C-alpha positions as CSV (number, residue, x, y, z in Angstrom):
1,M,-12.7,-68.7,-45.1
2,V,-10.5,-68.5,-41.9
3,L,-6.9,-69.5,-42.0
4,P,-5.4,-70.7,-38.6
5,T,-2.2,-68.7,-39.2
6,K,-1.3,-68.5,-35.5
7,E,-1.5,-72.3,-35.1
8,V,0.6,-72.8,-38.4
9,A,3.1,-70.2,-37.2
10,R,3.4,-71.8,-33.8
11,S,3.9,-75.3,-35.4
12,V,6.5,-74.0,-37.7
13,R,8.5,-72.3,-34.8
14,A,8.4,-75.5,-32.9
15,R,9.6,-77.6,-35.7
16,L,12.4,-75.1,-36.4
17,K,13.5,-75.0,-32.8
18,L,13.5,-78.8,-32.8
19,F,15.6,-78.9,-36.0
20,E,18.1,-76.4,-34.7
21,S,18.6,-78.2,-31.5
22,G,18.8,-81.5,-33.2
23,K,21.4,-80.4,-35.6
24,K,23.7,-80.0,-32.7
25,R,23.5,-83.8,-32.0
26,V,24.5,-84.7,-35.6
27,V,28.0,-85.4,-36.8
28,S,29.5,-86.4,-40.2
29,R,33.0,-87.9,-40.5
30,A,34.6,-89.8,-43.3
31,D,35.6,-92.6,-40.8
32,T,32.0,-93.2,-39.6
33,L,29.6,-94.8,-42.0
34,G,31.4,-93.2,-44.9
35,G,30.4,-89.7,-43.8
36,E,26.8,-90.4,-43.3
37,P,25.3,-88.1,-40.7
38,V,24.9,-89.9,-37.5
39,F,23.8,-89.0,-33.9
40,E,26.9,-87.9,-32.0
41,G,28.5,-90.6,-29.9
42,T,26.8,-93.4,-32.0
43,R,27.1,-95.1,-35.3
44,V,23.2,-94.6,-35.7
45,S,22.4,-93.0,-39.1
46,V,20.0,-90.0,-38.8
47,R,18.5,-90.9,-42.2
48,H,17.9,-94.5,-41.2
49,V,16.1,-93.5,-38.1
50,G,14.0,-90.9,-39.9
51,E,12.9,-93.3,-42.5
52,L,11.8,-95.7,-39.7
53,V,9.8,-93.0,-38.0
54,K,8.3,-92.0,-41.4
55,K,7.2,-95.7,-42.1
56,G,5.4,-95.6,-38.7
57,V,7.6,-97.9,-36.5
58,P,6.3,-97.4,-33.0
59,L,8.4,-95.1,-30.7
60,E,8.5,-97.9,-28.2
61,T,10.2,-100.1,-30.7
62,L,12.5,-97.4,-31.7
63,H,13.5,-96.7,-28.1
64,E,14.2,-100.4,-27.6
65,D,16.4,-100.5,-30.8
66,F,18.1,-97.2,-30.2
67,P,18.2,-96.6,-26.4
68,K,20.8,-93.7,-26.7
69,L,18.3,-91.7,-28.6
70,S,15.6,-89.4,-27.3
71,G,12.1,-88.7,-28.4
72,S,13.5,-85.4,-29.7
73,D,16.1,-87.3,-31.6
74,F,13.4,-89.4,-33.4
75,A,11.4,-86.2,-34.2
76,F,14.5,-84.5,-35.5
77,A,15.3,-87.5,-37.8
78,R,11.8,-87.4,-39.3
79,I,12.2,-83.7,-40.0
80,F,15.7,-84.4,-41.5
81,V,14.2,-87.0,-43.9
82,D,11.3,-84.7,-44.7
83,L,13.8,-82.0,-45.8
84,G,15.7,-84.4,-48.0
85,G,17.9,-86.3,-45.5
86,G,20.9,-84.0,-46.0
87,D,21.0,-84.7,-49.8
88,A,22.7,-81.9,-51.7
């Protein structure tokens, strides 16, 4: 049996890098959506966007609905939800 550890490690590093850079775009303030994490400069919930990505909403539709967000923002939101969406 051969395990593709190099590919897995590369994928994990890429996702970690995306997560670290994405965290810099997220803010949480009590006066914005009750403290729900949102993308900086918006009132767009990271959790909501991540759930849409997870459900398979096409990126074209997401870009139309959330024009201030980038492809990286959508990928970050998916990781955010996969990791528990900030639930403590």
